[in-house]
N, C-alpha and C positions, 0 to 999 in steps of 0.2 A: 503494496500501500505507501510506504516512503515512499518508491520507488515515480510510484503513478503521482502521487502530489508532488514528486519536485522535477517532473516532467512537467509536469502544470502549469507551476512555475516559475521555469525556466520559458514558456509559451506568451504567458503573464506576468513581465518581470513590469517595474514600474521606472517612470520615467527616471528616473534618480538612479537603477540600476544597468536600467540599458546603457546611462552616460557613464556609468564603471566598469562597465564593460566592452566597452565600444575604449579605455585604457587599457585592460587591462587582454583582451582575447589576444590567440596568433602570439604570443610570447610577449606584446608590445613595448610590454613594461618588463624593460632591461633584462629578457629574454627571460621575464621566471617564467614555469608554464601556471596557468588559473583554470578552474574548474568553477562552473558556476549552481547554482542550485544542485551543493548537492549534500547524498545524509549517509548521516552520520548516525547511527545507533537507529533513534525513533526523531533525533530533530535532524532540520532539513536546515543547511549554513547557506546564504549567496554567495560570497565566493570562498575558495583556498586553493592554496598555495601549495601542494604536499611535500614538495623541497625543503622549502620557508617551514611550515609547519606555522601557516602564517592564515588564522579565518579573517575576512572584511566581512563583517556588516552592517548594511546600508538602512538605518528607523526611523521610521517613521514616527509621527503624531502617539501612538497609539500604543507606542511605549516606553513611554513618560505614563500613561495609567498604571497602579498600584499593584492590579496585581502581572500584570506585564511585566512591572519592573524588575518583581519577584520570580516569576518566570526565568529570566534573560539574565537572573544572577548565578540560579538554581543552573540554565544552561549553559551559561561558563567557564562555572566550577567542572561539569560534565568535559565542555571541551579539552579546556587548559587539564583535569587531570589526566585524558589521551597526554600531554605534551603539547599540543597546540596552546598560541597566544592568537587569543584574540583583541582584534581591532576595532572600534567602532564607528558611523560616521551617522550621523542627523540628516537630514533628507536633506535642513537648507544650508550645508555644510557643502553639498554636492550646486547644488541649487546658486550661490553666493556665492564660495568663498572655493571654487573647484582648483588652481593652484596652491593654494593651503590646504589640502587634500592631500594632492599631490606629494608635497614637500614633505608632509607629515605621513607618506608612505614609503618614501624615498628611504627616511628616518626607521622604522619600521625594520627593513634592509637592506639596512647600514650598506646605503649603495652613497658612491664622493663620487661630485664631476669633474 
């Protein structure tokens, strides 16, 4: 069922996820391979780079609600227990400060130009 949900999420990405995917797909981001809407156990992560064990999440306003904050915390703890680093960006970060998001990604990937 999770794989079906992941496939559906890939077909119906948010505008911000599409923008991020354009940055990450086809090894565009410094040669790193990313997968999108990738299932890990009962969770589906937005973007994952296995080589660096980094997960990128793009969060909308509903992630600011109490119940979702608790869920996201539990989810992040689980993913970190599997050795992943979880990076979160808000939709408005993508919309209003894409350059800042890009610079933050470079920092997490330890990229020096």
